C-alpha positions as CSV (number, residue, x, y, z in Angstrom):
1,M,102.8,-104.9,39.9
2,R,104.4,-108.0,39.1
3,P,106.6,-109.3,35.9
4,I,105.2,-110.3,33.0
5,G,106.0,-112.5,30.2
6,V,109.6,-114.8,30.6
7,G,112.1,-113.2,31.6
8,Y,110.9,-109.4,31.6
9,A,110.4,-106.8,34.9
10,I,108.9,-103.4,34.6
11,A,111.0,-100.6,34.9
12,P,110.6,-97.0,36.6
13,I,108.1,-94.7,35.3
14,R,110.4,-91.7,34.8
15,P,109.0,-88.1,35.7
16,G,110.4,-85.6,32.3
17,I,110.8,-88.6,30.4
18,P,108.0,-89.1,27.6
19,P,106.0,-92.1,27.3
20,C,107.0,-95.2,24.6
21,A,104.4,-93.9,22.5
22,C,102.2,-96.5,22.3
23,F,100.5,-94.0,19.8
24,G,102.7,-92.0,19.1
25,S,105.5,-90.5,16.5
26,R,107.5,-93.3,17.5
27,G,104.9,-96.4,16.3
28,P,104.2,-99.6,18.5
29,A,106.0,-100.3,21.6
30,V,105.2,-101.8,24.9
31,G,105.9,-99.6,27.7
32,R,105.9,-99.8,31.3
33,N,101.9,-100.6,31.6
34,P,102.6,-104.2,31.7
35,L,99.6,-105.6,29.5
36,I,99.5,-102.9,26.8
37,G,102.1,-99.8,27.3
38,C,103.5,-96.7,28.6
39,D,100.7,-94.5,28.6
40,R,100.0,-91.4,31.3
41,R,96.5,-92.8,32.2
42,W,98.8,-95.7,33.5
43,K,99.0,-95.4,37.5
44,V,100.8,-98.3,39.2
45,G,98.0,-100.2,41.1
46,C,95.7,-99.2,38.8
47,D,93.6,-102.5,37.2
48,R,91.2,-100.3,35.0
49,A,93.9,-98.3,32.7
50,L,94.1,-99.6,29.1
51,N,93.8,-103.5,28.9
52,P,93.7,-105.2,25.9
53,L,92.5,-108.5,27.7
54,D,90.0,-106.5,29.7
55,Q,86.4,-107.3,28.1
56,T,84.8,-103.6,29.4
57,Q,87.4,-102.1,27.5
58,P,86.4,-99.8,24.3
59,L,86.4,-103.3,21.8
60,A,88.5,-100.9,18.9
61,N,90.9,-100.2,22.1
62,R,91.7,-104.2,22.5
63,D,91.7,-104.6,18.5
64,R,94.5,-102.2,18.2
65,L,96.5,-102.2,21.8
66,A,96.4,-106.7,21.2
67,P,99.1,-106.9,18.5
68,I,101.9,-105.0,20.8
69,L,101.3,-107.4,23.5
70,P,104.4,-109.6,22.7
71,Q,106.9,-107.0,22.2
72,P,109.9,-106.3,24.8
73,C,110.8,-102.4,25.4
74,P,113.5,-100.5,26.6
75,G,111.4,-99.8,29.8
76,F,111.8,-103.9,30.4
77,L,114.7,-105.5,31.4
78,P,116.2,-108.8,30.9
79,V,115.9,-110.7,34.0
80,S,116.1,-114.2,36.0
81,L,113.4,-114.2,38.2
82,S,114.7,-117.8,40.1
83,A,117.6,-115.7,41.6
84,L,115.2,-114.5,44.5
85,P,113.7,-117.1,46.8
86,T,110.5,-117.7,47.3
87,L,108.4,-115.5,49.7
88,S,105.3,-117.1,51.4
89,E,104.3,-113.2,52.2
90,P,105.1,-110.4,51.5
91,L,107.7,-108.4,52.6
92,V,106.8,-105.7,55.2
93,I,107.9,-102.2,55.1
94,G,107.2,-100.6,58.5
95,W,106.5,-96.4,58.0
96,L,107.4,-95.4,61.3
97,Y,104.1,-92.4,62.3
98,P,103.5,-91.3,59.1
99,K,101.6,-88.3,59.7
100,L,103.7,-86.5,62.3
101,M,107.3,-87.9,61.3
102,S,107.1,-86.9,56.8
103,T,109.0,-83.5,56.7
104,Y,110.8,-82.9,53.3
105,G,109.3,-85.8,51.7
106,D,110.9,-88.6,53.2
107,R,107.9,-90.4,52.3
108,G,109.4,-91.0,48.8
109,N,111.9,-93.6,50.6
110,V,108.8,-95.5,51.4
111,T,107.5,-95.3,47.9
112,C,111.1,-96.0,46.6
113,L,111.5,-99.1,48.3
114,Q,107.7,-100.3,47.2
115,R,108.2,-99.6,44.1
116,R,111.5,-101.6,43.5
117,C,109.8,-104.5,45.2
118,E,106.9,-104.4,42.4
119,W,108.9,-104.1,39.5
120,R,110.8,-107.4,40.4
121,G,107.6,-109.1,41.4
122,I,108.4,-108.9,44.7
123,P,105.0,-109.0,47.3
124,V,105.6,-106.3,49.6
125,R,102.8,-104.3,51.3
126,V,103.0,-100.8,53.6
127,Q,102.5,-101.2,57.5
128,P,101.9,-97.8,58.9
129,L,103.3,-97.9,62.5
130,D,101.5,-94.7,64.6
131,R,100.0,-94.6,67.6
132,D,96.7,-96.4,67.0
133,T,99.4,-99.5,65.8
134,D,99.2,-102.4,68.3
135,P,102.6,-102.9,69.3
136,S,103.1,-106.1,68.0
137,Q,102.9,-105.0,64.5
138,F,106.5,-103.6,65.2
139,T,107.7,-107.1,65.6
140,Q,106.2,-108.1,62.2
141,V,108.3,-105.8,59.9
142,D,111.0,-106.7,56.9
143,L,112.5,-103.0,56.3
144,I,111.7,-99.8,58.6
145,V,111.8,-96.1,57.4
146,G,111.7,-93.2,59.6
147,G,111.3,-89.3,58.6
148,G,111.8,-85.6,59.7
149,A,109.8,-83.9,62.1
150,Q,109.7,-80.6,63.6
151,D,110.4,-80.6,67.3
152,R,106.8,-80.4,68.4
153,Q,106.2,-83.8,66.7
154,Q,108.9,-85.5,67.7
155,E,107.1,-84.9,70.9
156,I,104.4,-86.4,69.9
157,V,106.2,-89.2,68.9
158,M,108.6,-90.2,71.7
159,R,105.3,-89.9,74.4
160,D,103.6,-92.9,72.6
161,L,107.2,-94.7,71.2
162,Q,107.3,-96.3,75.4
163,G,107.0,-99.6,76.7
164,A,106.3,-102.4,74.5
165,K,106.7,-99.9,71.2
166,A,109.8,-99.0,72.1
167,A,111.1,-101.9,73.2
168,A,109.5,-103.6,69.8
169,L,111.3,-101.5,67.4
170,K,114.7,-101.6,69.6
171,G,114.9,-105.2,69.6
172,A,113.6,-105.1,65.6
173,I,116.6,-102.8,65.3
174,E,118.9,-104.6,67.3
175,A,117.8,-108.3,65.5
176,G,119.4,-106.4,61.9
177,V,116.0,-105.5,60.2
178,P,117.1,-102.8,57.5
179,G,116.1,-99.3,58.4
180,V,116.6,-96.1,56.8
181,F,115.7,-93.7,59.6
182,T,116.2,-89.6,58.4
183,C,117.1,-86.2,60.1
184,G,114.7,-86.0,63.3
185,A,114.3,-90.5,63.3
186,P,117.8,-90.9,64.0
187,Q,117.7,-88.0,67.1
188,L,115.1,-90.4,68.5
189,L,117.0,-93.4,68.4
190,G,120.1,-91.3,70.0
191,H,120.1,-90.9,73.9
192,Y,118.5,-87.2,73.7
193,Y,117.6,-84.4,71.4
194,E,118.1,-80.6,73.2
195,P,115.8,-78.2,71.2
196,G,116.7,-74.5,70.8
197,L,113.8,-73.5,72.9
198,G,112.3,-76.5,75.3
199,Q,113.0,-79.2,77.1
200,R,115.4,-82.1,76.1
201,I,113.7,-85.0,74.3
202,Q,114.9,-88.3,75.5
203,G,115.5,-91.0,73.2
204,L,115.1,-94.8,72.5
205,G,119.4,-95.1,73.2
206,V,119.5,-97.7,70.3
207,L,122.3,-95.4,68.4
208,D,125.0,-94.2,71.0
209,L,124.9,-89.9,69.6
210,V,123.8,-87.2,71.2
211,T,122.0,-84.1,69.2
212,V,121.7,-80.9,70.4
213,H,120.3,-77.3,68.9
214,P,122.4,-74.4,69.4
215,G,119.6,-72.2,69.6
216,P,117.4,-70.5,67.2
217,D,120.3,-68.0,66.3
218,A,122.6,-70.8,65.0
219,P,122.5,-70.8,60.9
220,R,120.9,-74.0,60.1
221,C,122.9,-77.0,58.3
222,I,121.5,-76.7,54.4
223,G,122.5,-77.4,50.9
224,N,123.4,-80.4,48.7
225,L,125.4,-83.2,50.3
226,V,128.1,-85.7,48.7
227,L,129.2,-88.7,51.3
228,E,131.4,-91.2,51.1
229,V,130.2,-94.4,52.8
230,T,132.6,-95.5,54.9
231,A,130.7,-98.0,57.5
232,E,132.9,-100.5,57.4
233,R,130.5,-104.0,56.1
234,L,128.3,-101.6,54.4
235,A,130.8,-99.7,52.4
236,R,132.3,-103.2,51.4
237,E,129.0,-104.6,50.1
238,L,127.9,-101.6,48.6
239,R,131.3,-101.4,46.7
240,L,130.9,-105.4,45.7
241,M,127.0,-104.1,44.2
242,L,128.7,-101.0,42.0
243,G,132.3,-101.8,41.1
244,D,133.5,-98.5,42.6
245,V,133.2,-96.0,45.4
246,P,129.8,-95.7,47.0
247,Y,128.8,-92.4,46.7
248,L,125.8,-91.0,48.2
249,I,124.3,-87.5,46.8
250,G,121.3,-86.0,49.0
251,F,120.4,-82.7,50.9
252,E,120.5,-81.9,54.4
253,N,118.2,-79.1,56.4
254,H,118.6,-79.6,59.8
255,G,119.1,-76.8,63.2
256,G,120.5,-79.8,65.2
257,R,124.1,-80.7,65.7
258,T,124.5,-84.7,66.2
259,K,127.6,-86.0,67.9
260,L,128.5,-90.0,68.2
261,G,129.8,-91.8,70.7
262,S,130.6,-95.7,69.6
263,V,128.1,-95.9,66.9
264,E,130.1,-96.2,63.7
265,P,129.6,-93.4,61.1
266,L,127.4,-94.1,57.8
267,A,129.6,-91.7,55.8
268,R,132.3,-88.9,55.3
269,V,131.3,-85.9,54.0
270,V,132.9,-84.7,50.7
271,R,130.2,-81.9,50.4
272,G,128.2,-80.9,52.6
273,L,128.4,-80.4,56.6
274,G,126.6,-83.7,58.2
275,N,126.2,-84.3,61.2
276,N,128.0,-81.3,63.0
277,G,129.6,-78.9,60.4
278,E,133.3,-80.1,62.3
279,D,134.1,-83.6,62.4
280,Q,132.7,-84.7,59.1
281,T,130.9,-87.5,59.9
282,E,127.3,-87.7,58.6
283,G,124.8,-90.3,60.1
284,A,125.2,-93.1,61.8
285,F,125.1,-97.6,60.9
286,H,124.4,-99.7,63.5
287,G,123.1,-103.1,62.3
288,N,121.2,-102.7,59.2
289,A,120.1,-99.3,60.3
290,I,121.2,-96.4,58.2
291,A,120.7,-92.7,60.5
292,T,121.1,-90.2,58.0
293,Y,121.1,-86.2,57.9
294,S,120.4,-86.6,54.0
295,H,117.0,-85.8,52.6
296,G,116.3,-86.3,48.5
297,P,114.9,-88.5,49.8
298,L,118.0,-90.5,50.2
299,L,116.5,-93.7,48.3
300,P,115.3,-92.7,44.8
301,K,118.6,-90.4,44.6
302,N,120.9,-93.6,45.7
303,P,118.4,-96.3,44.6
304,F,121.5,-99.0,44.6
305,L,121.1,-98.4,48.7
306,A,117.7,-99.2,48.8
307,D,118.7,-102.5,46.6
308,W,120.9,-103.5,49.4
309,M,118.2,-103.2,51.9
310,I,115.4,-105.2,49.7
311,Q,118.3,-108.2,49.5
312,T,119.5,-107.8,52.8
313,A,115.7,-108.2,54.3
314,I,115.2,-111.1,51.7
315,A,118.2,-112.6,53.1
316,R,117.1,-112.2,56.6
317,R,113.7,-113.4,55.9
318,T,114.7,-116.7,54.1
319,G,118.1,-117.1,55.4
320,E,119.3,-117.4,52.0
321,S,121.7,-114.8,50.0
322,C,120.2,-113.4,47.0
323,T,120.8,-111.0,44.0
324,L,118.3,-108.6,43.4
325,N,117.6,-108.4,39.4
326,R,118.5,-105.4,37.7
327,L,116.5,-102.2,37.0
328,D,116.9,-99.4,34.2
329,D,118.5,-96.7,36.5
330,S,120.1,-95.1,33.8
331,L,118.1,-91.9,34.8
332,A,118.9,-92.0,38.0
333,D,122.4,-92.9,37.0
334,R,122.2,-89.7,34.8
335,A,121.3,-87.6,37.4
336,R,123.8,-88.4,40.0
337,S,127.1,-88.1,37.6
338,V,125.2,-84.8,36.8
339,M,125.5,-83.9,40.6
340,L,128.6,-84.7,41.3
341,Q,130.4,-83.2,38.5
342,R,128.6,-80.2,39.5
343,L,129.9,-80.4,42.9
344,S,133.1,-81.2,41.7
345,V,133.4,-85.4,42.9
346,G,134.9,-88.1,41.0
């Protein structure tokens, strides 16, 4: 979806929040469908939703909906669209091996990036990067997302992620392409992953870290996470965005224990276990690549981090710094506050 009218952008549809009741007890209001209002029949990308300008819709629907078009509603926020540089081509989100590395719902990170672009009118598309992908596609992405996988799937991925593909992915990360790599993905970016059973899986060596699973009898690292971002540049930029300490919330579920070498930790563990349950580090940060054990998924729970990735990608593409238009994240902010209070943080 693109922004409509002058100075309005589309805010998220949120589970648990009723629609704007175009026909409900609250009376007419324009909702999150950019043409007629927040109706549960509206789906992002669906051009056949109720639309008073659509001549194939019943006349009665068009007549009663047309009068409400000019009205803004709480689902829309004033923005200045001129703040963003013009993109000649869509931003490309490269999704690493979506069929093999999508454990624990980390595909939500892809959806979050895509929707937060669309709600601002930023052209975007998702490019799967898998076994059938030509290596050249790995060099044409603006954002990268990698999710978790079981040991067997990680072996399959690493057998494919060789040669030109490996070089292209390493080159993209070293060139500063923003990325979020969760659970199994950071293990593959490290030097190696040693499963509890089976042979060591060699990684790409992009990140100076190693991961070892202590064995099937060892307890898994499971539970809610609260992290304070400590990676120096990222923490500084997030502080400027938030005006506050950048805390991340998430959920960890992993058996491997990760030890960092020279790579900078992403965060300090406030609640949870993090990389290994011993040194209070969580994840890693290199270039603009975020490596983490935090599911949730991470970006929907921390939308400001998604925005940092998007504006970093735009700045890298255009050579111009930018500030993204604000979206209505009030529900996400409330959810974060509840979790932080529940975990006695802040």
